[in-house]
N, C-alpha and C positions, 0 to 999 in steps of 0.2 A: 341885303342892306347891312352895312357895318354899324354896329352899335358901339359907341365909345363910352366908357365908364370913367368917371373921375375917381382917382385913387388918392387917398390921404397920404400924409408924410410917412407914417409908419408902414403903410402898405407899399408905397413906392420903393422903399429901400429894404423891404422884407425884415424890418427890425422886430416886428411882432413875432414872425415865424422863427427868427433866430433866437429870440428870448425864450420862446416856447420850447424849442429844441434843447437849449441850455438847461432849462428847468427840468425837463425829462431826464437828461443825462445826469444832472446833479442828484436827482431823486434816486436814480438807480445806483449811483456811485456810493451814496451815503447809506441808503436804506435797503438796497437790493441784495439779493442772495448771491454770494460768491460762487461761481461755477467753474473756476479755474482749477485744474489739477496740477499740483506741483510734481511733475512727472517722475523723476527717478525715485522719489520717496513714496509717492502716492500713485498707484497704478489704477487705471480705469478698468472696470468690470464690464466686459462685453456679454452679449447674449450667448447662451449655450449653442445657438445655431451659427455663431460666427465661424467663418472659414478662414483659417490662417495657414500656418506652415504645414507642409506635408510630412507624413511619416508612414512607415510600413509596420504593420502589426506582425508579431511573431508568436508562434506556439512552440514551446520547448526549445527556444533559441533557434528556430528554423523559420524563415520568413513564410508568411501565409500565401504569398503570391505564387500562382501556377503559370505565369507568363501566358495567359490566354489572349492577350493583345486587345482586350476590350477597352481598357483605359486609353491607349493611344488612338483607338478607332473613334471614340466618342469625343475626344478632346478637340474643342473648336479652335484652340490656339496652336495645336500641333506641337506641344512642348514636351511631351512624354515620349521617350525612346527606350525600347526594350529589346534586348537580344536574349533569346531563349536557349536554354541548355537542357540536358537530361541527366537525372540522377541515376544511381545504380538500380533503384527500384522502379525504373521506367516512368518516373514522375517528372514533369517539366518544372523548371524553375528559372528565374531570371538571372542570367550570367551578368548582364549589364542592365541597370535600371537607372535612367537619368531623367531629371525634370529641369528644364531651363526655366528658372524662376522668373526671369524678366519677361518671358513670353506668356507666362501663366496668367489667366484672368480670374482665377479662384472661383470658378463657377460651381465646382463640386460635382461635375458630371463623372469624373473618374471615380469618385467615391461611390456614387450611385450605381455605376455600371459594374463594379467589381463583384463577381459572384462569390468570392471567398472573403470579402470584407477585409482585404489586405491593405489597401491604400486608404489612409484617413487624412483629414485636415484637422489640425489641432487648433487651439485658441491662442497660439503664440503669434504675436503681431510684430515682434521686433526682428525684422529681417533686413535692416539696412546694412550695406556693406560698401567697401571702397572699390570693389571690382565686380565684374560680371560673374554671377554664381550659377553653376550647373550642379544641382544636387545629385550626387551619385548614390548608389545603393548603400554604401557604408554610412554615409551621412544620414540617409533616411532611416536606417535602422537605429542609429544613435538617438535620433530625435524622439523616439517613442519614450525614452527614459525621462525626457524633459517635461512631457505632458502632464 
C-alpha cells in the first residue's frame, strides 16, 4: 500500500534544507578552523612512516647494496632492475640499479626485504616531473644527501 504524505511549501522545494546547508557553510567559513596549507611557503609534515622517494644508503662513499636481487624479487610492480658486477675483493655490487618510478606503488617491500638495509624510502614527496623518470644508481645515491 502506497502512503502519500502531504508536504508543505518549504519541504516541497527543499528551501529549509538549502537554508540549513547555507547556515552550516557560513558558520564554518566565518568561525571554523582554516586547514589549508599555503604550499610553497608552508610544507605539510607527514608521519615518519611515510614512504616517499627512494635512495641508496652508503658506507664510506660505497653503496651498501650487494646486488642480492631480493628487492626486484619481492617488488609487486616489477619496477626495480639490477645488473650485478663483481669488485676486486670478490664482493658483488650493482653495476646498474634502476627504479621505474611511475610503476612503483611505494609499498616498501624493497626496503623490508633488503638484508643490508641499502635501499630506503625517504620522506620526500615532491616527485612531479614533465617526463617519464627512471631513477638510476647515480640519482639514487645523490638523493641520500637530500633526506
